[in-house]
N, C-alpha and C positions, 0 to 999 in steps of 0.2 A: 342320470344326472345327480351329482352328489348334493347332499343337503348342506345348506349354509351353516356355519358354526355360530348359531345364535344362542346367547345365554339362555339356559332353561330348555333348549331344544333337545330333540331325541338323540342327537349325536354328542352331547356333552360327556366329557369324561368325569368320573367320580374320583376325587382326590382321596387317597387312602391315608390312614393315620401314619403310615411309614414314610409317606412322601411320594410314593408311586401313584399311578392312576390306572383306572380300569373303565372300560366302556360298560355301563350298566346293562346294555343289551346282551353282553356276553355271559351274564349271570342268569342262567335259566332256573326254573323252579326246583330242579333237582340238586342244585349246588348248595352244599352245606359248608364248604370250605374252599377258599380260593388260594391256589399256589401262586404266590406273587413273585415278580422279578426281583424283589428285595431279598429273596431267599427264605422268607417266612411264609407260613400258611396263616390265612386270616379267616376267622369264622364269618359266615354269611348267613343272615337271617332275613326272611321276608315276612310281610304281614300275613301271607297265605300259609305260612308254616304254622301248624298248631302248637299251642303251649305244651302239648303232650310229647313234643320233641324232647323236652327236658324232664318232665315228671309224668307219672301215670295219669290217665284220663280221670280216674276217680278223684285225685287230688285237684286237678283242673276244675272239675265240676264243683267240688267243695269251695274252691276259691271264687268261682263264679257266683255261687249262692251267697257267699259271705261279703264279697267286695262290691260295693256300689260304684259304678263309674259315672262321672259327670262330664263326659266328652262325647264325641260323635260316634263312638263305638258302643254297640248295644250291651256288650258284656265283657268281662275281664278276658283278655287274650294276649297274644304275642306282642302287640304294640305296648301294652302295659308292662309286660315282663321286660321288654327292652328299654322302656322308659326308666324303670328302676335301675337297670344296669347302667344306663347312661348317666343317671344321677351320681353313681359311685365312680364311674370311669369316663368322665366327659372328654378327656383328651385322647382316649384310646378307642373311641367309636365314632364313625361317621355315619350319618343317616341321610337318606335322600327320599323325597316324595316324588314318585314317578307315576302318580295316579292319572296324570294327563298324557302319559306316553303310551300309546297303543302298541308300541313295539316290544313291550315287556309284559309278562303275565302277572305282575304284582303291582301294588300301589306304593308300599313303603319298603325300604331296603336299609339294612344296617350291616356294616362291615367293621369288624373289630381288629385291634392290633394283636390280639391273641388268637390261638387256634380254637377250633370248635370244641375240643375236649376241655380246655381251660374255661371257655365260655360256659359250658355245661355245668362245671363245678361252681362257677360264680352264680349262675342262675339258681341252682339248688340252695346255695348258701343264703342268697338274698330272699328266696321264698321262705326258707326256714325262719329267717329274721322277721319277715312280714307276719308269718303265722305266730311267732313268739310275741310280737307286739300286739297282735289281735287277741291272743289268749290272755294277755296281761290285763286287758280291759273287760274280760268276762266276769260275770258275777260269781263264778264258781272257783273258789280257791283250790278245790280238789282237782278240777280240770287243769288249772294252771300248773299245779304240782305234778300231776301225771304227765303233762306235756314236757315239763322240764326234765323229769326222770327219763323219758323216752329220748329226749335230745342228747342227754349225756351218753347214751349208748349209740346214737346215730353217727355214722361215719360217712361224710360226704363223698370222699374218694371211693370208698367201697360201694356206696349206692350208685355212683356214676358208672363205675366199672360194670356192675351187674346190669344196670339199666341199658347201657350201651351194648353189652353182650347179648341181651335179649332182643335187641332191635337190629335191623340190618342197615347200618349207617353207611354202608358201601354202595347202597342202591338208592336211587331217587324215589323208590317206592316204599320206604320204611313206614310202618303202620303203628298206630296207637296201641298200647297194651290195654 
């Protein structure tokens, strides 16, 4: 027997930034990008995806030690990363809370108007900005100066190329470095 189309029910379609829609149940945990009927690929992120999808675990751990969260999440993680992205690109990201839907394996879902490679670059750029802001509040001028020097040499595109090459993004089993 088909489920009734009740708003907020498990059969609701998610409206994508491009205007198309997708059944959130069709996006399993291994999906990192959705090939849409609009002809574009959209990055897909779920709360169960680790932030190390975008940056090395050592950096994630440093961010967790540095950033205090005042929400329902115990530590800095993917929801915070995507929150920062949504602040910068509110019209290009849709999010959905599916925590009450037992038909999916995630609680929070984000789908972007850009592909997973572009999202990766955006995340790295925003995390660098976040670190730059944090270091500007440090008591050490030497640390701030050293960070600025390192950032002059840092190439986001090259980093993303190397990071993605070291991880298997073609498989749903990509692992943290």
